[in-house]
C-alpha positions, 0 to 999 in steps of 0.5 A: 499500499502506498501512503503519501505524508507531508513533512515540514522542511526541518523534519524532511531534512532530518529523515534525509540525513538519518537515512543517509547515515544508516545507508537505507532509503527514506522509505525504509527509515520511515517504515522502521520508525512507524513499526517501532512506534506501533509496536511491530518490532520486537527487540529480541528479533532485532538483536537476532538479525544483528547477530546473524552476520547478515549485512545490514544497510550498505555494507560497502559504506565503510570502505575506503574511508581512510583515504578521504579522512587523510585528505581532509586532515592534510587539507586542514593542517595545510590551511 
């Protein structure tokens, strides 16, 4: 079922930032928040999912982070 919801700009920005941080779609973030609020997510099941070893979110999100960090530190040091 499709559902359309209007969000004020500050809340929409927070949703977008959090979805990017977690590496998931905004739709998945909102669905998760609704499931938690409405009691549809069991903490035990979530823990089992985390411990299962299956990738969650974007597994490649943490690759090559050192290169970017080194560049930012060098730029900061040289300024």
